[in-house]
PAFISE-972081 format. One record per atom (N, C-alpha, C): residue number from 1; chain; x, y, z. Coordinates in nm, 3 decimals. Example, Ala and Ser with C-alpha at 12.3 -4.5 7.8 and 13.67 -1.06 7.14 Angstrom:
BEGIN
{vovo 1, "A", {1.319, -0.569, 0.780}} {vovo 1, "A", {1.230, -0.450, 0.780}} {vovo 1, "A", {1.320, -0.330, 0.780}} {vovo 2, "A", {1.285, -0.225, 0.708}} {vovo 2, "A", {1.367, -0.106, 0.714}} {vovo 2, "A", {1.290, 0.003, 0.787}} 
END
This chain:
BEGIN
{vovo 1, "A", {0.075, -0.130, -0.005}} {vovo 1, "A", {-0.010, 0.020, -0.016}} {vovo 1, "A", {0.082, 0.131, 0.010}} {vovo 2, "A", {0.062, 0.235, -0.099}} {vovo 2, "A", {0.125, 0.354, -0.104}} {vovo 2, "A", {0.098, 0.434, 0.015}} {vovo 3, "A", {0.174, 0.542, 0.007}} {vovo 3, "A", {0.151, 0.664, 0.090}} {vovo 3, "A", {0.012, 0.720, 0.063}} {vovo 4, "A", {-0.041, 0.763, 0.197}} {vovo 4, "A", {-0.183, 0.827, 0.157}} {vovo 4, "A", {-0.200, 0.961, 0.080}} {vovo 5, "A", {-0.279, 0.962, 0.002}} {vovo 5, "A", {-0.275, 1.118, -0.084}} {vovo 5, "A", {-0.365, 1.194, -0.032}} {vovo 6, "A", {-0.281, 1.327, -0.014}} {vovo 6, "A", {-0.376, 1.465, 0.051}} {vovo 6, "A", {-0.369, 1.565, -0.036}} {vovo 7, "A", {-0.456, 1.626, -0.022}} {vovo 7, "A", {-0.477, 1.772, -0.099}} {vovo 7, "A", {-0.506, 1.882, 0.025}} {vovo 8, "A", {-0.404, 1.970, -0.017}} {vovo 8, "A", {-0.406, 2.105, 0.090}} {vovo 8, "A", {-0.437, 2.223, 0.014}} {vovo 9, "A", {-0.531, 2.288, 0.036}} {vovo 9, "A", {-0.564, 2.410, -0.022}} {vovo 9, "A", {-0.518, 2.505, 0.072}} {vovo 10, "A", {-0.436, 2.626, 0.041}} {vovo 10, "A", {-0.379, 2.726, 0.149}} {vovo 10, "A", {-0.418, 2.869, 0.084}} {vovo 11, "A", {-0.422, 2.972, 0.191}} {vovo 11, "A", {-0.430, 3.083, 0.140}} {vovo 11, "A", {-0.387, 3.189, 0.266}} {vovo 12, "A", {-0.304, 3.275, 0.236}} {vovo 12, "A", {-0.282, 3.370, 0.329}} {vovo 12, "A", {-0.296, 3.506, 0.285}} {vovo 13, "A", {-0.281, 3.609, 0.393}} {vovo 13, "A", {-0.302, 3.748, 0.345}} {vovo 13, "A", {-0.303, 3.835, 0.484}} {vovo 14, "A", {-0.288, 3.958, 0.466}} {vovo 14, "A", {-0.306, 4.078, 0.566}} {vovo 14, "A", {-0.418, 4.175, 0.510}} {vovo 15, "A", {-0.450, 4.225, 0.643}} {vovo 15, "A", {-0.533, 4.342, 0.604}} {vovo 15, "A", {-0.487, 4.462, 0.547}} {vovo 16, "A", {-0.355, 4.480, 0.588}} {vovo 16, "A", {-0.272, 4.590, 0.533}} {vovo 16, "A", {-0.149, 4.503, 0.517}} {vovo 17, "A", {-0.045, 4.567, 0.437}} {vovo 17, "A", {0.075, 4.467, 0.438}} {vovo 17, "A", {0.206, 4.573, 0.436}} {vovo 18, "A", {0.271, 4.563, 0.535}} {vovo 18, "A", {0.232, 4.463, 0.654}} {vovo 18, "A", {0.131, 4.507, 0.746}} {vovo 19, "A", {0.058, 4.426, 0.814}} {vovo 19, "A", {-0.059, 4.454, 0.902}} {vovo 19, "A", {-0.072, 4.301, 0.986}} {vovo 20, "A", {-0.201, 4.329, 1.048}} {vovo 20, "A", {-0.253, 4.207, 1.078}} {vovo 20, "A", {-0.278, 4.115, 0.979}} {vovo 21, "A", {-0.237, 4.003, 0.995}} {vovo 21, "A", {-0.260, 3.878, 0.888}} {vovo 21, "A", {-0.299, 3.765, 0.942}} {vovo 22, "A", {-0.338, 3.685, 0.853}} {vovo 22, "A", {-0.389, 3.533, 0.871}} {vovo 22, "A", {-0.359, 3.427, 0.767}} {vovo 23, "A", {-0.373, 3.294, 0.806}} {vovo 23, "A", {-0.355, 3.190, 0.688}} {vovo 23, "A", {-0.451, 3.094, 0.730}} {vovo 24, "A", {-0.507, 3.015, 0.613}} {vovo 24, "A", {-0.598, 2.917, 0.643}} {vovo 24, "A", {-0.562, 2.789, 0.555}} {vovo 25, "A", {-0.603, 2.687, 0.593}} {vovo 25, "A", {-0.574, 2.561, 0.502}} {vovo 25, "A", {-0.683, 2.485, 0.502}} {vovo 26, "A", {-0.715, 2.416, 0.413}} {vovo 26, "A", {-0.815, 2.285, 0.407}} {vovo 26, "A", {-0.748, 2.161, 0.366}} {vovo 27, "A", {-0.733, 2.051, 0.446}} {vovo 27, "A", {-0.669, 1.935, 0.431}} {vovo 27, "A", {-0.787, 1.858, 0.370}} {vovo 28, "A", {-0.795, 1.765, 0.281}} {vovo 28, "A", {-0.864, 1.667, 0.238}} {vovo 28, "A", {-0.801, 1.550, 0.203}} {vovo 29, "A", {-0.865, 1.429, 0.272}} {vovo 29, "A", {-0.794, 1.303, 0.235}} {vovo 29, "A", {-0.910, 1.210, 0.268}} {vovo 30, "A", {-0.949, 1.147, 0.122}} {vovo 30, "A", {-1.073, 1.044, 0.125}} {vovo 30, "A", {-1.196, 1.139, 0.170}} {vovo 31, "A", {-1.265, 1.082, 0.269}} {vovo 31, "A", {-1.401, 1.152, 0.329}} {vovo 31, "A", {-1.355, 1.247, 0.446}} {vovo 32, "A", {-1.233, 1.244, 0.456}} {vovo 32, "A", {-1.177, 1.323, 0.589}} {vovo 32, "A", {-1.136, 1.499, 0.539}} {vovo 33, "A", {-1.171, 1.564, 0.605}} {vovo 33, "A", {-1.138, 1.710, 0.602}} {vovo 33, "A", {-1.113, 1.756, 0.719}} {vovo 34, "A", {-1.003, 1.889, 0.734}} {vovo 34, "A", {-0.946, 1.937, 0.854}} {vovo 34, "A", {-0.928, 2.071, 0.785}} {vovo 35, "A", {-0.965, 2.174, 0.864}} {vovo 35, "A", {-0.935, 2.324, 0.851}} {vovo 35, "A", {-0.854, 2.355, 0.967}} {vovo 36, "A", {-0.769, 2.440, 0.903}} {vovo 36, "A", {-0.664, 2.526, 1.019}} {vovo 36, "A", {-0.671, 2.671, 0.988}} {vovo 37, "A", {-0.664, 2.744, 1.099}} {vovo 37, "A", {-0.612, 2.883, 1.062}} {vovo 37, "A", {-0.553, 2.941, 1.185}} {vovo 38, "A", {-0.488, 3.048, 1.150}} {vovo 38, "A", {-0.426, 3.136, 1.267}} {vovo 38, "A", {-0.437, 3.254, 1.239}} {vovo 39, "A", {-0.400, 3.363, 1.307}} {vovo 39, "A", {-0.368, 3.521, 1.280}} {vovo 39, "A", {-0.284, 3.574, 1.366}} {vovo 40, "A", {-0.193, 3.677, 1.306}} {vovo 40, "A", {-0.096, 3.753, 1.346}} {vovo 40, "A", {-0.113, 3.887, 1.358}} {vovo 41, "A", {-0.071, 3.963, 1.476}} {vovo 41, "A", {-0.104, 4.103, 1.474}} {vovo 41, "A", {-0.014, 4.184, 1.380}} {vovo 42, "A", {0.107, 4.137, 1.358}} {vovo 42, "A", {0.182, 4.211, 1.254}} {vovo 42, "A", {0.270, 4.131, 1.168}} {vovo 43, "A", {0.244, 4.098, 1.040}} {vovo 43, "A", {0.325, 4.011, 0.933}} {vovo 43, "A", {0.306, 4.056, 0.815}} {vovo 44, "A", {0.331, 3.993, 0.717}} {vovo 44, "A", {0.306, 4.012, 0.593}} {vovo 44, "A", {0.221, 3.905, 0.500}} {vovo 45, "A", {0.183, 3.953, 0.361}} {vovo 45, "A", {0.107, 3.851, 0.280}} {vovo 45, "A", {0.190, 3.722, 0.256}} {vovo 46, "A", {0.306, 3.756, 0.210}} {vovo 46, "A", {0.402, 3.650, 0.191}} {vovo 46, "A", {0.429, 3.561, 0.295}} {vovo 47, "A", {0.436, 3.600, 0.390}} {vovo 47, "A", {0.484, 3.523, 0.541}} {vovo 47, "A", {0.353, 3.435, 0.539}} {vovo 48, "A", {0.229, 3.481, 0.540}} {vovo 48, "A", {0.124, 3.394, 0.572}} {vovo 48, "A", {0.084, 3.320, 0.447}} {vovo 49, "A", {0.137, 3.321, 0.370}} {vovo 49, "A", {0.103, 3.219, 0.205}} {vovo 49, "A", {0.222, 3.118, 0.242}} {vovo 50, "A", {0.319, 3.142, 0.287}} {vovo 50, "A", {0.410, 3.031, 0.318}} {vovo 50, "A", {0.386, 2.949, 0.427}} {vovo 51, "A", {0.323, 3.037, 0.552}} {vovo 51, "A", {0.284, 2.969, 0.659}} {vovo 51, "A", {0.176, 2.881, 0.650}} {vovo 52, "A", {0.072, 2.916, 0.578}} {vovo 52, "A", {-0.058, 2.819, 0.544}} {vovo 52, "A", {0.015, 2.685, 0.477}} {vovo 53, "A", {0.106, 2.679, 0.411}} {vovo 53, "A", {0.149, 2.553, 0.346}} {vovo 53, "A", {0.209, 2.499, 0.439}} {vovo 54, "A", {0.303, 2.553, 0.538}} {vovo 54, "A", {0.372, 2.487, 0.650}} {vovo 54, "A", {0.281, 2.427, 0.738}} {vovo 55, "A", {0.190, 2.496, 0.793}} {vovo 55, "A", {0.066, 2.450, 0.903}} {vovo 55, "A", {-0.009, 2.334, 0.851}} {vovo 56, "A", {-0.013, 2.338, 0.695}} {vovo 56, "A", {-0.102, 2.226, 0.650}} {vovo 56, "A", {-0.007, 2.098, 0.647}} {vovo 57, "A", {0.099, 2.098, 0.593}} {vovo 57, "A", {0.197, 1.988, 0.604}} {vovo 57, "A", {0.231, 1.960, 0.734}} {vovo 58, "A", {0.246, 2.017, 0.839}} {vovo 58, "A", {0.252, 1.976, 0.987}} {vovo 58, "A", {0.164, 1.915, 1.054}} {vovo 59, "A", {0.045, 1.950, 0.983}} {vovo 59, "A", {-0.063, 1.858, 1.031}} {vovo 59, "A", {-0.082, 1.699, 1.004}} {vovo 60, "A", {-0.003, 1.677, 0.902}} {vovo 60, "A", {-0.014, 1.530, 0.867}} {vovo 60, "A", {0.069, 1.448, 0.956}} {vovo 61, "A", {-0.005, 1.350, 0.992}} {vovo 61, "A", {0.054, 1.273, 1.113}} {vovo 61, "A", {0.162, 1.157, 1.037}} {vovo 62, "A", {0.166, 1.131, 0.905}} {vovo 62, "A", {0.271, 1.033, 0.846}} {vovo 62, "A", {0.306, 1.084, 0.723}} {vovo 63, "A", {0.442, 1.033, 0.663}} {vovo 63, "A", {0.463, 1.051, 0.557}} {vovo 63, "A", {0.341, 1.040, 0.426}} {vovo 64, "A", {0.336, 1.146, 0.360}} {vovo 64, "A", {0.237, 1.139, 0.253}} {vovo 64, "A", {0.240, 1.203, 0.123}} {vovo 65, "A", {0.180, 1.159, 0.027}} {vovo 65, "A", {0.190, 1.233, -0.096}} {vovo 65, "A", {0.091, 1.325, -0.110}} {vovo 66, "A", {0.129, 1.462, -0.129}} {vovo 66, "A", {0.056, 1.579, -0.117}} {vovo 66, "A", {0.062, 1.658, -0.223}} {vovo 67, "A", {-0.063, 1.731, -0.271}} {vovo 67, "A", {-0.061, 1.843, -0.363}} {vovo 67, "A", {-0.119, 1.964, -0.282}} {vovo 68, "A", {-0.039, 2.042, -0.284}} {vovo 68, "A", {-0.042, 2.182, -0.208}} {vovo 68, "A", {-0.128, 2.265, -0.340}} {vovo 69, "A", {-0.204, 2.336, -0.311}} {vovo 69, "A", {-0.264, 2.426, -0.371}} {vovo 69, "A", {-0.278, 2.568, -0.343}} {vovo 70, "A", {-0.224, 2.677, -0.390}} {vovo 70, "A", {-0.195, 2.775, -0.360}} {vovo 70, "A", {-0.245, 2.891, -0.464}} {vovo 71, "A", {-0.296, 3.016, -0.426}} {vovo 71, "A", {-0.321, 3.107, -0.507}} {vovo 71, "A", {-0.189, 3.215, -0.536}} {vovo 72, "A", {-0.085, 3.179, -0.445}} {vovo 72, "A", {0.028, 3.242, -0.445}} {vovo 72, "A", {0.142, 3.194, -0.544}} {vovo 73, "A", {0.150, 3.263, -0.661}} {vovo 73, "A", {0.267, 3.215, -0.752}} {vovo 73, "A", {0.384, 3.243, -0.696}} {vovo 74, "A", {0.418, 3.298, -0.582}} {vovo 74, "A", {0.545, 3.325, -0.523}} {vovo 74, "A", {0.595, 3.189, -0.461}} {vovo 75, "A", {0.478, 3.130, -0.394}} {vovo 75, "A", {0.515, 3.005, -0.309}} {vovo 75, "A", {0.528, 2.902, -0.423}} {vovo 76, "A", {0.447, 2.861, -0.499}} {vovo 76, "A", {0.431, 2.777, -0.613}} {vovo 76, "A", {0.569, 2.772, -0.698}} {vovo 77, "A", {0.632, 2.889, -0.736}} {vovo 77, "A", {0.714, 2.910, -0.825}} {vovo 77, "A", {0.852, 2.873, -0.729}} {vovo 78, "A", {0.842, 2.930, -0.618}} {vovo 78, "A", {0.970, 2.915, -0.506}} {vovo 78, "A", {1.005, 2.771, -0.474}} {vovo 79, "A", {0.876, 2.688, -0.475}} {vovo 79, "A", {0.916, 2.538, -0.459}} {vovo 79, "A", {0.914, 2.476, -0.572}} {vovo 80, "A", {0.842, 2.481, -0.684}} {vovo 80, "A", {0.834, 2.430, -0.806}} {vovo 80, "A", {0.961, 2.460, -0.895}} {vovo 81, "A", {1.003, 2.556, -0.897}} {vovo 81, "A", {1.131, 2.606, -0.962}} {vovo 81, "A", {1.238, 2.579, -0.910}} {vovo 82, "A", {1.249, 2.545, -0.797}} {vovo 82, "A", {1.361, 2.532, -0.696}} {vovo 82, "A", {1.450, 2.634, -0.652}} {vovo 83, "A", {1.358, 2.767, -0.658}} {vovo 83, "A", {1.433, 2.910, -0.601}} {vovo 83, "A", {1.460, 2.868, -0.443}} {vovo 84, "A", {1.361, 2.806, -0.378}} {vovo 84, "A", {1.375, 2.803, -0.226}} {vovo 84, "A", {1.502, 2.728, -0.186}} {vovo 85, "A", {1.509, 2.626, -0.274}} {vovo 85, "A", {1.624, 2.509, -0.252}} {vovo 85, "A", {1.768, 2.597, -0.252}} {vovo 86, "A", {1.751, 2.660, -0.381}} {vovo 86, "A", {1.877, 2.749, -0.398}} {vovo 86, "A", {1.910, 2.851, -0.325}} {vovo 87, "A", {1.820, 2.910, -0.251}} {vovo 87, "A", {1.851, 3.032, -0.166}} {vovo 87, "A", {1.880, 2.958, -0.034}} {vovo 88, "A", {1.839, 2.838, -0.015}} {vovo 88, "A", {1.898, 2.758, 0.118}} {vovo 88, "A", {2.055, 2.748, 0.095}} {vovo 89, "A", {2.080, 2.668, -0.030}} {vovo 89, "A", {2.202, 2.624, -0.052}} {vovo 89, "A", {2.296, 2.726, -0.071}} {vovo 90, "A", {2.223, 2.871, -0.107}} {vovo 90, "A", {2.331, 2.982, -0.086}} {vovo 90, "A", {2.341, 3.059, 0.026}} {vovo 91, "A", {2.301, 2.981, 0.121}} {vovo 91, "A", {2.309, 3.073, 0.276}} {vovo 91, "A", {2.193, 3.171, 0.272}} {vovo 92, "A", {2.082, 3.130, 0.209}} {vovo 92, "A", {1.975, 3.227, 0.230}} {vovo 92, "A", {1.985, 3.354, 0.146}} {vovo 93, "A", {2.061, 3.356, 0.035}} {vovo 93, "A", {2.073, 3.475, -0.043}} {vovo 93, "A", {2.001, 3.448, -0.193}} {vovo 94, "A", {1.928, 3.555, -0.217}} {vovo 94, "A", {1.881, 3.501, -0.364}} {vovo 94, "A", {1.987, 3.544, -0.472}} {vovo 95, "A", {2.073, 3.635, -0.430}} {vovo 95, "A", {2.204, 3.660, -0.551}} {vovo 95, "A", {2.301, 3.713, -0.439}} {vovo 96, "A", {2.404, 3.788, -0.511}} {vovo 96, "A", {2.519, 3.841, -0.420}} {vovo 96, "A", {2.485, 3.951, -0.352}} {vovo 97, "A", {2.395, 4.034, -0.394}} {vovo 97, "A", {2.367, 4.156, -0.304}} {vovo 97, "A", {2.231, 4.130, -0.225}} {vovo 98, "A", {2.121, 4.050, -0.248}} {vovo 98, "A", {2.009, 4.060, -0.186}} {vovo 98, "A", {1.990, 3.912, -0.111}} {vovo 99, "A", {1.943, 3.933, 0.036}} {vovo 99, "A", {1.945, 3.836, 0.119}} {vovo 99, "A", {1.777, 3.759, 0.069}} {vovo 100, "A", {1.788, 3.655, 0.101}} {vovo 100, "A", {1.644, 3.587, 0.071}} {vovo 100, "A", {1.541, 3.633, 0.194}} {vovo 101, "A", {1.422, 3.675, 0.164}} {vovo 101, "A", {1.329, 3.693, 0.260}} {vovo 101, "A", {1.267, 3.579, 0.340}} {vovo 102, "A", {1.221, 3.580, 0.446}} {vovo 102, "A", {1.138, 3.467, 0.513}} {vovo 102, "A", {1.232, 3.325, 0.524}} {vovo 103, "A", {1.362, 3.352, 0.542}} {vovo 103, "A", {1.408, 3.196, 0.561}} {vovo 103, "A", {1.366, 3.112, 0.662}} {vovo 104, "A", {1.325, 3.167, 0.767}} {vovo 104, "A", {1.269, 3.085, 0.884}} {vovo 104, "A", {1.166, 2.991, 0.820}} {vovo 105, "A", {1.065, 3.045, 0.749}} {vovo 105, "A", {0.960, 2.973, 0.694}} {vovo 105, "A", {1.003, 2.881, 0.589}} {vovo 106, "A", {1.066, 2.930, 0.484}} {vovo 106, "A", {1.144, 2.850, 0.385}} {vovo 106, "A", {1.179, 2.746, 0.436}} {vovo 107, "A", {1.286, 2.742, 0.528}} {vovo 107, "A", {1.347, 2.622, 0.591}} {vovo 107, "A", {1.256, 2.537, 0.632}} {vovo 108, "A", {1.161, 2.564, 0.703}} {vovo 108, "A", {1.044, 2.473, 0.772}} {vovo 108, "A", {0.974, 2.394, 0.641}} {vovo 109, "A", {0.944, 2.488, 0.542}} {vovo 109, "A", {0.869, 2.429, 0.429}} {vovo 109, "A", {0.948, 2.329, 0.352}} {vovo 110, "A", {1.091, 2.344, 0.343}} {vovo 110, "A", {1.171, 2.259, 0.278}} {vovo 110, "A", {1.191, 2.144, 0.356}} {vovo 111, "A", {1.206, 2.137, 0.490}} {vovo 111, "A", {1.203, 2.013, 0.567}} {vovo 111, "A", {1.070, 1.950, 0.563}} {vovo 112, "A", {0.968, 2.007, 0.555}} {vovo 112, "A", {0.854, 1.917, 0.558}} {vovo 112, "A", {0.836, 1.862, 0.413}} {vovo 113, "A", {0.895, 1.924, 0.324}} {vovo 113, "A", {0.885, 1.855, 0.189}} {vovo 113, "A", {0.985, 1.741, 0.189}} {vovo 114, "A", {1.069, 1.746, 0.257}} {vovo 114, "A", {1.169, 1.637, 0.268}} {vovo 114, "A", {1.094, 1.514, 0.323}} {vovo 115, "A", {1.023, 1.546, 0.424}} {vovo 115, "A", {0.923, 1.440, 0.509}} {vovo 115, "A", {0.820, 1.375, 0.397}} {vovo 116, "A", {0.779, 1.456, 0.314}} {vovo 116, "A", {0.642, 1.421, 0.242}} {vovo 116, "A", {0.673, 1.421, 0.094}} {vovo 117, "A", {0.620, 1.373, 0.000}} {vovo 117, "A", {0.623, 1.389, -0.155}} {vovo 117, "A", {0.520, 1.501, -0.177}} {vovo 118, "A", {0.564, 1.630, -0.214}} {vovo 118, "A", {0.472, 1.739, -0.229}} {vovo 118, "A", {0.477, 1.801, -0.359}} {vovo 119, "A", {0.382, 1.803, -0.423}} {vovo 119, "A", {0.379, 1.888, -0.544}} {vovo 119, "A", {0.310, 2.030, -0.507}} {vovo 120, "A", {0.343, 2.139, -0.555}} {vovo 120, "A", {0.271, 2.244, -0.557}} {vovo 120, "A", {0.192, 2.284, -0.680}} {vovo 121, "A", {0.088, 2.347, -0.670}} {vovo 121, "A", {-0.003, 2.392, -0.802}} {vovo 121, "A", {-0.078, 2.505, -0.762}} {vovo 122, "A", {-0.054, 2.595, -0.861}} {vovo 122, "A", {-0.123, 2.726, -0.863}} {vovo 122, "A", {-0.277, 2.713, -0.903}} {vovo 123, "A", {-0.370, 2.777, -0.816}} {vovo 123, "A", {-0.482, 2.797, -0.861}} {vovo 123, "A", {-0.534, 2.936, -0.834}} {vovo 124, "A", {-0.602, 2.994, -0.955}} {vovo 124, "A", {-0.648, 3.133, -0.947}} {vovo 124, "A", {-0.733, 3.158, -0.828}} {vovo 125, "A", {-0.681, 3.284, -0.779}} {vovo 125, "A", {-0.765, 3.301, -0.644}} {vovo 125, "A", {-0.897, 3.394, -0.662}} {vovo 126, "A", {-0.979, 3.369, -0.591}} {vovo 126, "A", {-1.123, 3.452, -0.613}} {vovo 126, "A", {-1.188, 3.405, -0.735}} {vovo 127, "A", {-1.180, 3.274, -0.801}} {vovo 127, "A", {-1.191, 3.234, -0.918}} {vovo 127, "A", {-1.305, 3.120, -0.912}} {vovo 128, "A", {-1.371, 3.095, -0.782}} {vovo 128, "A", {-1.477, 3.002, -0.756}} {vovo 128, "A", {-1.436, 2.864, -0.717}} {vovo 129, "A", {-1.294, 2.834, -0.676}} {vovo 129, "A", {-1.254, 2.700, -0.655}} {vovo 129, "A", {-1.281, 2.694, -0.507}} {vovo 130, "A", {-1.404, 2.586, -0.458}} {vovo 130, "A", {-1.452, 2.620, -0.341}} {vovo 130, "A", {-1.331, 2.592, -0.214}} {vovo 131, "A", {-1.263, 2.517, -0.217}} {vovo 131, "A", {-1.160, 2.489, -0.092}} {vovo 131, "A", {-1.066, 2.614, -0.093}} {vovo 132, "A", {-1.025, 2.660, -0.219}} {vovo 132, "A", {-0.933, 2.790, -0.207}} {vovo 132, "A", {-1.020, 2.881, -0.162}} {vovo 133, "A", {-1.132, 2.928, -0.182}} {vovo 133, "A", {-1.226, 3.016, -0.133}} {vovo 133, "A", {-1.231, 3.017, 0.030}} {vovo 134, "A", {-1.259, 2.885, 0.070}} {vovo 134, "A", {-1.274, 2.832, 0.202}} {vovo 134, "A", {-1.129, 2.886, 0.270}} {vovo 135, "A", {-1.030, 2.841, 0.229}} {vovo 135, "A", {-0.917, 2.866, 0.267}} {vovo 135, "A", {-0.893, 3.062, 0.300}} {vovo 136, "A", {-0.943, 3.104, 0.158}} {vovo 136, "A", {-0.922, 3.261, 0.197}} {vovo 136, "A", {-1.018, 3.309, 0.305}} {vovo 137, "A", {-1.134, 3.232, 0.311}} {vovo 137, "A", {-1.234, 3.288, 0.411}} {vovo 137, "A", {-1.165, 3.262, 0.565}} {vovo 138, "A", {-1.102, 3.150, 0.577}} {vovo 138, "A", {-1.032, 3.124, 0.705}} {vovo 138, "A", {-0.916, 3.206, 0.743}} {vovo 139, "A", {-0.855, 3.245, 0.644}} {vovo 139, "A", {-0.737, 3.348, 0.660}} {vovo 139, "A", {-0.786, 3.461, 0.685}} {vovo 140, "A", {-0.883, 3.522, 0.622}} {vovo 140, "A", {-0.940, 3.649, 0.662}} {vovo 140, "A", {-1.007, 3.666, 0.795}} {vovo 141, "A", {-1.077, 3.558, 0.837}} {vovo 141, "A", {-1.158, 3.548, 0.965}} {vovo 141, "A", {-1.028, 3.561, 1.061}} {vovo 142, "A", {-0.930, 3.489, 1.042}} {vovo 142, "A", {-0.814, 3.482, 1.136}} {vovo 142, "A", {-0.742, 3.612, 1.157}} {vovo 143, "A", {-0.740, 3.691, 1.046}} {vovo 143, "A", {-0.649, 3.816, 1.051}} {vovo 143, "A", {-0.741, 3.921, 1.142}} {vovo 144, "A", {-0.872, 3.890, 1.139}} {vovo 144, "A", {-0.974, 3.988, 1.210}} {vovo 144, "A", {-1.002, 3.937, 1.348}} {vovo 145, "A", {-0.938, 3.826, 1.399}} {vovo 145, "A", {-0.965, 3.759, 1.529}} {vovo 145, "A", {-0.905, 3.874, 1.641}} {vovo 146, "A", {-0.948, 3.812, 1.750}} {vovo 146, "A", {-0.895, 3.881, 1.885}} {vovo 146, "A", {-0.786, 3.805, 1.926}} {vovo 147, "A", {-0.699, 3.869, 2.020}} {vovo 147, "A", {-0.573, 3.819, 2.082}} {vovo 147, "A", {-0.495, 3.755, 1.978}} {vovo 148, "A", {-0.474, 3.830, 1.872}} {vovo 148, "A", {-0.384, 3.778, 1.760}} {vovo 148, "A", {-0.231, 3.750, 1.814}} {vovo 149, "A", {-0.169, 3.641, 1.757}} {vovo 149, "A", {-0.061, 3.576, 1.808}} {vovo 149, "A", {0.053, 3.675, 1.753}} {vovo 150, "A", {0.181, 3.685, 1.812}} {vovo 150, "A", {0.288, 3.767, 1.753}} {vovo 150, "A", {0.372, 3.675, 1.677}} {vovo 151, "A", {0.411, 3.728, 1.562}} {vovo 151, "A", {0.490, 3.666, 1.447}} {vovo 151, "A", {0.634, 3.745, 1.490}} {vovo 152, "A", {0.695, 3.669, 1.592}} {vovo 152, "A", {0.815, 3.710, 1.659}} {vovo 152, "A", {0.922, 3.723, 1.560}} {vovo 153, "A", {0.957, 3.645, 1.461}} {vovo 153, "A", {1.040, 3.635, 1.362}} {vovo 153, "A", {1.020, 3.789, 1.284}} {vovo 154, "A", {0.924, 3.803, 1.229}} {vovo 154, "A", {0.893, 3.930, 1.156}} {vovo 154, "A", {0.893, 4.060, 1.229}} {vovo 155, "A", {0.836, 4.041, 1.387}} {vovo 155, "A", {0.849, 4.175, 1.441}} {vovo 155, "A", {0.976, 4.209, 1.489}} {vovo 156, "A", {1.094, 4.099, 1.519}} {vovo 156, "A", {1.196, 4.120, 1.565}} {vovo 156, "A", {1.282, 4.161, 1.458}} {vovo 157, "A", {1.260, 4.133, 1.316}} {vovo 157, "A", {1.334, 4.166, 1.232}} {vovo 157, "A", {1.315, 4.302, 1.156}} {vovo 158, "A", {1.181, 4.350, 1.184}} {vovo 158, "A", {1.124, 4.487, 1.138}} {vovo 158, "A", {1.161, 4.589, 1.223}} {vovo 159, "A", {1.219, 4.557, 1.344}} {vovo 159, "A", {1.258, 4.676, 1.439}} {vovo 159, "A", {1.406, 4.743, 1.400}} 
END
């Protein structure tokens, strides 16, 4: 028997960028469904897009074959075109002059992709894909929640 096959729909965003933000993920496995979300008082859109994929993959209890659907071309291209792997192997630099942004989250995502067989697929946002729309709602609701968590990496680097 092969690895379980899971689909994860992810989304992240901020009310301003940077600003209060949230992530949402919808995990589908056979008849099973799990929804995840969380909000932060100060963060960025890109951090929430990456974190949505991280949290979805972290929720898996055993190695799986996973398709992550995201409306973030940044996330999909960074993973499918090998950008994130190149940034890591280059000491978290995009090139000689520029540091890679969000290395803490890319590191987590790359490590999770080593545990699972993961493909990233782009889905157009706000185009009627039900699970992507649900992930978007989860992220938006989380960003508007009370007692938002502190994105310590972002807030400490922003000072």
